[in-house]
C-alpha positions in Angstrom: 127.3 80.8 107.1 128.6 79.3 110.3 125.7 78.8 112.8 127.5 76.5 115.3 126.7 77.7 118.8 124.6 80.6 117.5 121.5 81.6 119.5 118.7 81.7 116.9 115.0 82.6 117.4 112.6 81.4 114.8 109.4 83.4 114.7 106.4 81.8 113.2 105.9 78.0 113.1 104.2 77.2 109.8 106.0 75.1 107.3 108.6 77.7 106.6 109.4 78.4 110.2 109.7 74.7 111.0 112.0 74.1 108.1 114.2 77.0 109.2 114.4 75.7 112.7 115.5 72.3 111.4 118.1 73.8 109.2 119.6 75.8 112.0 119.7 72.8 114.3 121.3 70.8 111.6 124.1 73.3 111.5 124.7 73.3 115.2 122.7 76.3 116.4 120.7 76.7 119.6 117.1 77.3 118.5 114.1 78.7 120.2 110.9 78.8 118.1 107.9 81.0 119.0 104.4 81.5 117.6 101.4 83.5 118.6 99.2 80.5 118.0 99.0 77.8 120.7 99.2 75.0 118.2 100.9 76.0 114.9 101.2 73.4 112.1 105.0 73.2 112.3 105.3 72.8 116.0 105.7 69.0 116.2 108.4 69.0 113.5 110.4 71.7 115.2 110.1 70.1 118.6 111.2 66.7 117.2 114.2 68.3 115.6 115.3 69.7 119.0 114.0 73.2 119.1 112.7 74.7 122.3 109.1 75.9 121.7 107.3 78.9 123.3 103.8 79.0 121.9 100.7 81.1 122.4 102.5 84.4 122.4 105.9 86.0 122.1 108.2 86.4 125.1 110.4 89.5 125.1 113.2 87.6 126.8 113.4 85.2 123.8 114.1 88.2 121.5 116.6 89.6 123.9 118.4 86.2 124.0 118.7 85.8 120.2 121.8 86.7 118.1 119.8 86.0 114.9 116.0 86.2 114.5 114.6 84.3 111.6 111.1 85.4 110.5 108.6 83.3 108.6 107.1 85.1 105.6 103.8 85.9 107.3 105.4 87.6 110.3 105.4 91.3 110.2 108.9 92.7 110.7 107.4 95.8 112.2 106.5 93.9 115.4 107.8 95.8 118.4 109.7 92.7 119.5 111.4 92.5 116.2 112.3 96.1 116.1 113.8 95.8 119.6 116.0 93.0 118.4 117.3 95.1 115.6 118.1 97.9 118.1 120.0 95.5 120.3 122.1 94.5 117.3 120.6 91.1 116.4 120.5 90.2 112.8 116.9 89.8 111.5 116.5 87.7 108.3 113.7 85.7 106.7 113.5 82.0 106.0 114.3 82.5 102.3 117.5 84.5 103.1 118.6 81.8 105.6 118.2 79.1 103.0 119.9 81.2 100.3 123.1 81.4 102.4 123.4 77.6 102.2 122.4 77.2 98.6 124.9 76.1 96.0 122.8 75.7 92.9 122.0 78.7 90.5 118.6 80.1 90.8 115.7 81.6 88.9 113.5 83.8 91.1 110.1 85.1 90.1 108.2 87.9 91.8 105.3 90.2 90.9 101.8 90.9 92.1 100.0 88.4 89.9 101.1 85.3 88.0 104.1 84.2 90.1 103.0 80.7 90.7 102.1 80.0 87.1 105.4 81.3 85.8 107.4 79.6 88.6 105.8 76.2 87.8 106.2 76.8 84.0 109.9 77.6 84.3 110.4 74.5 86.4 108.6 72.5 83.7 110.8 74.0 80.9 114.0 73.3 82.7 112.9 69.7 83.5 112.0 69.2 79.9 115.6 70.3 79.2 116.8 67.3 81.3 117.8 69.5 84.3 117.4 68.4 87.9 115.1 71.1 89.3 113.7 72.2 92.6 110.6 74.4 92.4 109.3 76.1 95.6 109.9 79.0 97.8 106.6 81.0 98.4 105.0 78.3 96.2 104.8 74.9 97.9 108.0 73.7 99.6 110.1 76.3 101.5 113.7 76.6 100.4 115.0 75.5 103.9 112.9 72.3 103.6 114.6 71.5 100.3 118.0 72.1 101.9 117.2 69.8 104.8 116.8 66.9 102.3 120.4 67.3 101.1 119.4 66.8 97.4 121.6 68.0 94.5 120.0 69.8 91.7 121.1 71.8 88.6 118.7 74.7 89.1 116.5 76.1 91.9 113.3 77.9 90.7 111.7 80.0 93.4 108.5 82.1 93.7 109.4 85.0 95.9 106.9 87.3 97.7 107.5 90.9 98.8 107.4 89.8 102.4 110.3 87.4 101.7 112.2 90.1 99.9 111.8 92.5 102.8 113.9 90.2 105.0 116.5 89.2 102.4 119.7 91.1 102.1 122.0 88.9 100.0 119.7 87.2 97.4 121.3 87.2 93.9 119.3 85.2 91.4 121.1 84.2 88.2 117.8 85.0 86.5 115.3 87.3 88.2 111.8 87.9 86.8 109.4 90.7 87.7 105.9 90.2 86.1 103.9 93.2 87.2 103.3 95.6 90.1 99.7 96.6 91.1 98.3 97.6 94.5 98.5 94.8 97.0 99.2 94.2 100.7 98.6 97.9 101.4 97.8 96.8 104.9 101.6 96.1 105.2 103.1 98.9 103.0 102.7 102.6 103.3 101.9 103.1 99.7 102.4 101.6 96.2 105.9 103.1 96.0 107.1 101.2 99.1 105.5 98.0 97.8 107.2 98.5 94.3 110.5 99.1 95.9 110.2 95.8 97.8 109.5 93.9 94.5 112.4 95.6 92.8 114.8 94.7 95.6 115.0 91.2 93.9 117.6 92.7 91.5 119.7 94.8 93.9 122.6 92.3 94.2 122.6 91.2 90.5 125.6 92.1 88.3 127.5 91.1 85.2 126.4 87.7 83.9 122.9 87.9 85.5 119.7 88.5 83.7 116.6 90.5 84.8 113.4 89.6 82.9 111.0 92.6 83.1 107.5 93.3 81.8 107.8 96.6 80.1 104.0 96.9 79.5 103.7 97.5 83.3 104.4 101.2 84.0 105.6 100.5 87.5 108.0 97.9 86.3 109.2 99.8 83.2 109.8 103.0 85.2 112.5 101.3 87.3 114.1 99.2 84.5 117.2 101.4 84.1 118.1 100.9 87.7 118.7 97.1 87.2 122.4 96.3 87.4 122.0 93.1 85.4 121.3 92.6 81.7 117.6 93.4 81.1 115.5 91.2 78.9 112.3 93.1 78.5 109.0 91.7 77.2 105.7 93.2 76.1 102.5 92.5 74.2 103.8 94.5 71.2 107.3 94.7 69.9 110.0 94.8 68.9 111.6 94.5 72.3 115.4 93.7 72.0 116.8 92.1 73.9 113.7 90.3 75.0 110.4 89.2 73.4 106.9 90.1 72.4 103.6 88.6 71.2 102.6 88.2 67.6 99.2 86.5 67.1 99.7 82.9 68.3 103.5 83.2 68.5 106.0 84.5 70.9 108.9 86.3 69.3 112.2 85.9 71.2 115.1 88.3 70.4 117.9 87.6 72.9 120.1 89.9 70.9 119.1 92.8 68.7 118.5 91.7 65.1 117.9 88.1 66.0 114.7 86.2 66.5 112.9 82.9 66.9 109.3 81.9 67.3 107.5 79.9 69.9 103.9 78.9 69.4 101.2 79.2 72.1 98.4 77.5 70.0 98.5 74.4 72.0 98.7 76.1 75.4 96.0 75.3 78.0 96.3 78.7 79.6 93.6 81.3 79.0 94.0 84.9 78.0 96.5 87.5 76.9 98.0 87.9 80.4 98.8 84.2 80.4 100.5 84.6 77.1 102.7 87.2 78.7 103.3 84.8 81.6 104.4 82.2 79.1 106.6 84.7 77.4 108.2 85.6 80.7 108.8 81.9 81.6 110.3 81.3 78.1 112.7 84.1 78.4 113.8 83.1 81.9 114.3 79.5 80.8 116.3 80.4 77.7 118.4 82.7 79.9 119.0 79.6 82.2 120.2 77.6 79.1 117.1 75.6 78.2 117.0 74.7 74.5 114.1 76.0 72.4 112.7 72.5 71.9 112.3 72.0 75.6 110.6 75.4 76.1 108.1 74.6 73.3 107.4 71.1 74.7 106.6 72.7 78.1 104.3 75.3 76.6 102.4 72.6 74.8 102.0 70.2 77.8 101.7 72.5 80.8 98.2 72.0 82.4 98.0 75.2 84.6 97.6 75.3 88.3 94.6 74.8 90.5 92.5 77.8 91.5 94.1 80.0 88.8 91.2 80.6 86.3 90.4 76.9 86.4 87.3 75.8 84.6 85.3 73.8 87.1 82.3 72.9 85.2 80.0 73.8 82.3 76.4 73.2 83.1 73.3 74.4 81.2 75.5 76.6 79.1 77.1 78.4 82.2 80.9 78.3 82.7 82.0 78.1 86.3 85.6 79.4 86.9 87.6 79.1 90.1 90.2 81.9 90.3 90.4 81.8 94.1 94.1 82.7 93.8 92.9 86.1 92.5 93.5 87.9 95.9 93.9 91.4 94.7 92.2 93.9 92.3 94.8 93.5 89.6 94.2 89.7 89.5 90.5 90.2 89.1 91.0 92.6 86.2 93.3 90.1 84.5 90.9 87.3 84.9 88.0 89.2 83.4 90.1 90.3 80.4 91.2 86.7 79.9 87.7 85.2 79.8 86.2 87.9 77.6 82.7 86.6 78.6 79.7 88.2 80.2 80.1 87.3 83.8 78.6 87.1 87.2 81.6 88.1 89.5 82.0 86.8 93.0 84.0 89.2 95.2 84.8 89.0 98.9 86.9 87.7 101.7 89.3 89.7 103.9 90.1 93.1 102.6 93.7 93.9 101.5 92.9 97.6 101.2 92.6 97.5 97.4 90.2 99.9 95.5 87.5 97.9 93.8 86.4 101.0 92.0 89.6 100.5 89.9 87.7 97.6 88.2 85.4 100.0 86.5 86.7 99.4 82.9 86.5 95.6 83.2 83.2 95.6 85.1 81.5 97.9 82.5 82.8 95.7 79.7 82.3 92.2 81.0 80.3 92.0 84.3 76.5 91.8 84.4 76.2 91.4 88.1 78.5 91.3 91.2 77.8 89.2 94.3 79.8 90.4 97.3 80.4 88.0 100.2 82.4 87.6 103.4 84.0 90.0 105.8 84.7 92.6 103.0 81.4 92.1 101.3 79.7 95.3 102.5 82.7 97.5 101.7 83.0 96.0 98.2 79.3 96.4 97.6 79.6 100.1 98.5 82.4 100.5 96.0 80.9 98.8 93.0 77.1 99.3 93.2 77.4 102.5 91.2 79.1 100.5 88.4 76.8 97.5 88.1 74.0 95.7 89.9 75.5 94.3 93.1 74.1 92.0 95.8 75.3 91.0 99.2 75.7 87.4 100.4 76.6 86.3 103.9 79.2 83.8 102.7 80.5 81.9 99.7 77.8 79.3 99.8 75.1 81.9 99.6 77.0 83.7 96.8 77.1 80.5 94.7 73.4 79.8 95.3 72.5 83.3 94.1 74.7 83.0 91.1 73.1 79.6 90.2 69.7 81.2 90.2 70.7 84.2 88.1 73.3 82.9 85.6 72.3 82.7 82.0 73.5 80.4 79.2 76.7 81.7 77.6 77.8 83.5 80.8 80.6 82.8 83.2 80.3 82.7 87.0 83.8 83.7 88.1 85.1 83.4 91.6 88.0 85.9 91.5 87.5 87.4 95.0 90.1 90.2 95.0 90.6 89.5 98.8 92.5 87.3 101.1 90.6 84.2 102.3 91.4 84.3 106.0 88.0 85.5 107.2 86.7 82.0 106.6 89.4 79.7 105.2 93.0 78.6 105.9 94.0 79.9 102.5 93.0 80.5 98.9 93.2 76.8 98.1 90.7 75.8 100.7 88.4 78.6 99.5 88.7 77.3 95.9 88.0 73.7 97.0 84.9 74.8 98.8 83.8 76.7 95.7 84.3 73.7 93.5 82.4 71.5 95.9 79.5 74.0 95.9 79.4 74.2 92.1 79.4 70.4 91.7 76.9 69.9 94.6 79.4 67.7 96.5 79.9 67.6 100.3 82.8 69.6 101.6 84.7 69.4 105.0 86.8 72.3 106.2 
């Protein structure tokens, strides 16, 4: 991609936008960067690299000037200014698409509603155990453009990819693509589940001969579209046989890359809880084997991987009560998976900023596992109204009050589970900050926002 002399507008100046601005400038483009916020986190880095900044709102003349508009993942492509750019003939792409056009290494890309970060990190660990030089990032941690700005050489790039990134990507072609699951999420940005599912499945649209698509066939939304994949499909499921692909058998993963063949990987030593995490391990194993990792490296990574913060993380066991931080559980499907994984009687903390999910869909898990729900934050009253007919439910003003109530009411042998089913932006900068606050409250430690 030749950017020399191109007029490029970068919209959104978080870490992704700042990295995109630097990459464009590195390749000789003229860059203006804009953000609705007056002091976004990436402003200083973009300014230092030579971008012209217009902050505190978007100017129509900047969009009219641009030949290429690069959107950060959080920027809604439905903005009137963005639509007007398209109508004028400007190309609108996302930060990930921009980076992809300069990427030389083969890639594994992972998407899905839940489990992306765990699988992405685990694939990275498996390939590293195989002796490969690996970059792990994308929607998880370091943006792809930031990696490219470093000028490092690697053997594989492993990327977590969100639906928002896929919506602004036209040419992505992962050597190995993984789709974990599709459940209602981000319905404030998509018309319905069908549109959201189509976004997820677009990961595979440019694949072809020699590429692999790893698909969870237990998920009806994933399985229904499997035949549309142009690549070789490796399916996986809780029960088999699935050939080519893999399935679970007690404490083993059965891998059959070709019909009539099979090998076993053990999950006995894994630190990850629950059946859904066994499926995540299976997905990561298939993806890594498709990328050429030997079985021994895959097994070593399964045995040693510690899991990620705020993903069903055991914070403390006190007076017989287990306190779990699943702050990354930002949609209803994630909450259901966490409850199924714990298989404990639980006090469930739900709340934050609503993403338009239906908490009534948790009825099976609530009736089976939940003794009480405590609803907090901006969406607390709405959630309380949806679940109070299923289980005893209480309202709390915020997370601190929710933890205090849970401490009074939890009984030995129970879990207190923060799996909020909502975004965190009513009170926090992200799910990680919310999880950190929860852990400080549980441990009785001071916390600064």
